[in-house]
N, C-alpha and C positions, 0 to 999 in steps of 0.2 A: 520341439523345445517349448519351455516354459516360461513367461516373463517374470522375469524376478520381483522381490518383495520391492525394491526401490521403484520399480516401473508401476507396479501397483499400487502403490503410494503415493506417486507422483498423479496417477489418474484418478486417483479417488479426489485429492485436492484440486486438480484441474476440474473436474467435474463439479464439483461444489462450487469453484469459481465462477464457471459458465453459468449454473441454476441461480447464483448469487446477482450475474450481470445482468440475466433477464428480468429479475426483480428491477434492480437499479436503473434499468433501461426503462422501465415501465414509470418509474416517479420521475426520471430524468424529462420523459416525455411529456409526462401530466403537466409538470413545472411549466416546461417550455410552450407547452399548446395553451396553457390556462392564465400565465404569465407574460408571456411572451419574450424578447432577449434583455428588455430592461430588467424585467422581473427575476429572470435565469440570472442575471448579472449580479443583481442585489444581492442574490442567496449565494451565488459563486461566493461573492468577496466574503460574505457574512461569515460563512464558516471555513474560512480559510484560517481565521484567529483560531479558533479550539482545535484546528487540526494541526497548527504548527504548535500550541502551547502541550497538545496532547504529545505530539512527538516529544518534545522536549522534557514537559513536566512529567511522564511516564519514567523519565529519568534511567531509560533503558530498561526496566526492571523485567520486562516480559522475555527479552532475551536474557537477561541475567537470572529468572525464574528458570527459563529453559537449561541455561548450563549448570546451575547448582543443582536442580531438582535431578538430573539427568546423572550424577556425580557420585559413585558409591563413597567419597569422602566427607559428603555431607549429608545429615539427618534430616529426613523430610518433615519431620515433625517443626523443627527451627526452622527451616528455608520458609514455611508455609506462616509460621507466625511472624517472622520479620517481616514477610509481604506484607502483612496487614498492618505492621504499624508504617511501612513506608509508603501504603496505599493511602493512609492518613494525612500523612505530610506533603504529599504531592498533589493531592485533592485540592488542600488549601490552600498550596502557593501557585499551584496552576490556574485555579479559579481566580486568585488575587490577581495574578499577571493576566489574563485576558480580560477582566475589568478595566483595569488600569489602561492595558491597548484601546478599549474600546471607550473609553471618556474623551478621546479626542477625536471622536467620529462626528459626523453630522445627524444631532440627534433628531433634524425634523426628519431624515431621510430613513434613517437606522434608529428606531424607535426602541423604549425600552421593554414593549412587547416582543421585538426581533431577538433583541441583542440577550434578555435575561435566559429563555430557554436554552440558547446554544451557551451559555457560561455553564448554567446547570449539566449541562450534558458532559462536562468534563470527569468528574468523579465515577462518573456511571461507565464512560468509556474505559476510563484506567480498570476497573474492575473486569471488562469485558477481556482487556489486553492481557491482565496479570494472569486470569485464569485460562486464557489462550495458551501462555508462557508453560505453565504447570503442565498442560495435556500435551504441550509439543515435547515437552522434557521427556514425558513418558512413551514416549512415540504413540499416542492416542488418536488417531488421525482423523476417525472417524467421530470424537468429541470436537476436534477442531472444526471440522467441517460443517457440524450441528451451528455451531457458534458462527462462522462465517457465512453460511445461509440465512440466519434468523433474524438479522440487524435489517437488510434489504427487504424481507419480506414482511417485516412489523412495520419498516417505514411506507412501505406501498398502501399497507393497508390503513394506516394511519393517516397518511395523505389523502386518500380516498375520499374521507369521511371530513378531514378538515377542509380540502381545497375543493371537492366537487359537490358534497353534499351539503357542506354549512357556510361554503363560499368565504373561507378566511382569509382568503388571498396570502401574501407573504406571511403575515403573523401565524397562519396556520400552517403554514411548509414549516416554519421554525418549532411548533409544538409539537408537530408531529414528528419530529428528529429527535426532540427530547422524548417522547414518548417509546419509541422505538428502541431506543439507549435504555431506557428505563426496564422495558420488558425483558430484554435479552440479559441485562446486569441480574434482574433479579432472579432469572431461570437458571442461569448459569452459575451464580453462588450458591443456590440451594444444591444443586447437582454436584457443585464441588463439595459442599459441605458432607454428604453421603459418600462420596467416592474416596476423598481424604479423611481418614481417622486421624484427628489430631488434637492435641490442646493445646492451649494457649502455652507458650513458653519463651520468655524474652531472654536472649541472647544477643549481647550488643555485639560481639566478634561475627556472627552473622549477620547483622545489619550492617555493620561497616564494609563486610566483603561484599556484598551484594552491592550496595549502596557505590561503592569505588567501582565496580566493573559497571554495573547501570548507569553510571554518571558518562563511562566511555562509549558506551551503545548510544546513551539518551544523545550525545554531541554528534556521536556520527550519524543516527537517524536524522537527528535536526537538521544537520547542514544538508543532509541527503534532500530532506523535504522541503527546505528552503528554496534548495535550487530548482525543485519541481514546480513548486508553489510561487516562485518570487513572481514570476510574469502575471499571473493574476493581479496581484497587491499593486505592482507598478501600473498595469493597467489601468487600476482604479485610480491612481493618483496621477498619470501622465495622458488619460484617454477617456474617453466615455463608457458607462454602464453598459451599451449595447456592443461594444466591442468587448468589453470583459464577458459578456455573454456569448459573442460568437467564439472567442478564444475557449473558453469553458467547455462549449458545445465540440469544438475542433479536437481538444487535449483527451476529453473524455471519451470521446469515439476511437482516436489513434493508441491509446493507452490501454486498450482493450486487447491489444495484440501481448501484453504484458503477461497474461494469465499463463500461460504455459511456464515461462521463467520464475514468475511468482510462485507458482506449484512447486518447480524443480527446487527455488531458493529455499523455499520454507522445508523441504525434506531434507535438501543439503545440509542447512544448518543445524538441524535437529539430529540428524545421524551422524554429523562430525562432532557435536558435542559429548555423542554416546561412544564411550571407548570402546564397544565392542564395533561398532558399525564405521571405523573412523577408515580403515584399510581399504573398505569395501567402497566408501565414497571415495577415494584416490584415486580406485581405478575407475570408476563409472563418470568422475567428473568433466573429463574431455569428451568422451562422446556425448554426454549430455548437454554440454555446452554448443557442441556444433550442431546438435539436433534440433535446438532451441532457437540457434541462429537461422537454420534451414526453413522452419515452419514459420518463424517470426517474418522472414523475407518473403516466402509465398503469400502469406498472409497479408504484406503491407501491398504488395502488387495488385492482389485481389481487391484490397479496398481501394487503391489509387485508382482502379478501373471504374468501380462500382459506386463510390460515393457520391456521385452526382445524381447518382438514382436513387440512392437510401437514404442518404440526410432528407431532402424535401420531405420524401414519402415519411420519414418518423418524426422529425422534428418539425415540419411545416415547412412554407416557401419564405415567412421570415427569416429563416437561419442560413437562407442560401449562400450568402457571404463566409460560411464557416468552412464551405467546401476547400477554398484554395488553402487555408489555413491548417486541414486536415492532411493535404498532398504535400504542403512544405515539410511538416512536421515526422513525417512518415519515415526517413531514415535515420531521425537521431532516435526515434523510439526504437527501432529496430536495434541501433547500436548500444543505447542504453541497458540492453539486455543482458549483454556481457557482464558490465558493470554489476546487474544484481546478482549473477549466478555466481562470480568469483567474489564478490563482497557476501556473501552466504556464508562460504566455506571459510573465510577468514572470520567471520561472526563465531562461527561453530568453534574455532579453536580459542574465541575469547580474545580477539586481538582487532576489535573496531577503531584503533588508532589510526591505523592504515586506509581504512575508507575515507577519515575525517582528510587525512593529509590529501588524498588523491580528489576528493571534490572542492575542495577551496578553492583552485585555479579555474577549474569549471564554474563554478560562484561567483567569482569575481569578474571571467569574462564575460558572464550573464548579464550581469548588472551594466558592466561597459556597454555591451550590446543593445541591450533594451534602452539605455539612454538616449542614443544616437536612432534606433529604429522606429522605437513607439511612438514618440509625437506626430512622425511623418507616416506612418503605415501601419498604425496602431495593430489591430492581431495578427496580422500578417507581418510585421516587425518582429513581434514577440516569438512567432514560430520560427523564422530563421535564427534567432539569437537562441532558443531552445536547442534548434538542430544542431548549431557549433557547439554549444556547450557539452552536451549529451556525447556527441564525439569525441572531444577530448576528454572525459571523463573516463569514457570506453578505453581508450588507447592507453591512458595514464595506469587504470586498472590491469592491464592486458600486463603491461610493462612490470608494475610494481608486484603483482601476484608474480608472475615467473621467478622474480628473484628473490621473494620470500619463501614460496614455496620451492625453489630450487628445481624447476621444471622450463624447459625449453618454449618459446612461442609455438613452434611448430606443434609440438605435442598439443596445444591447448586447440589450435585453428586448423590445423590441416585436417581436411576431411581424409577418411580411410574407408576402405571396402568393407570393414566391420561396422561404421557406422550405420549402414545401411540394412544390414541385417540385421541389428538391432530393431531398426525403424519395421522390417518386416515382421520380426517376432513381435513386435508390439501390436502393430495392426491386425496379426491374424491368431492375438491371444484371445483365451476366452473370455476374459475380464472385458475387452474392446467389444468382441461380440455380443456380449450382454448386453453392455452399453445403446449398441447399434440395434437391440433388437431381434439379433439373427440367432 
């Protein structure tokens, strides 16, 4: 039996994610070993602001572009033209919002030379995000993968120059981050201009429709990202920068388990938005969800055992305090896989509001738990809060999705013999054998 196109697409996205991880891991190791826990914490706190601003400032237009470009009801020329107008608007608003947020920070610690480049990153990252949405809409996963791989590779390249060769410290890390985004944004814009032949056509109705749906996606993504990154911001306020550094490493390591569900989520959202692929995704979502949980659980157990040996080897002995935090956060990371995959299905239907309503209780609980746990336990307290919050959000998503999609919870989570047959077919496919070099 041949593995289906859905699996081939998931494997392609997953393999590109792994490649990007390795490049990102190289950058993380370099920053950690050269700058230590304090420097790692400074950079983690520094880029939290643009990450949050981009998540909301993008106005959900990556997902909105995916939804509209994949629908035969909308003209691609007008979709892309509207996207250009909205990019200009969101870039100005997003950069201004970031500048206001940074204005209250300690300028002796976070200098202009550190803050300026990460503000300039915002319009560039929006370009990358929007072009990615266009290619997801036409199910061109090859181009999506190229964009995904390019950013961490460029960052590693510029980081080597600025941090190792020029010894520019944290300022050099910030400027390397900007140059990486600039390189990918320019390249993806050039290729998109060649692939999408369009003339600029202003259509207010398209702008309005894309913005209306995009704002819903933006709110959903912002709430999710805020819940994911909240601990870093609260640690910065209620603890020390080295605790931020320890937690940053712990969450970065543990969240690598999300690569498979992220790949599944990208394909699910893209194919759910496509009318031709919806029925196929309806049949395959349950097995994909259960396969992701199985692989994630096995990966978490392996990481729990190996992390005391791997983390000091990779990041250095200074980051040994991150080991318990990794172990604490693993159950929540596995549970959050469920939320990611089911939420991608809802996004593909153009219903991001459900994800917002489900995430808000988890966010509130996260704030309350961090308030009591961080001052006393630092990074470990933040990890416990994350665990509980992720678990609550996952449970609410299962219940909410089952009601919206009118499917039973057991049909989503109960393993079947056929699930393992899919796994066997997948492992024996020609595609996987090529990856393994057989």
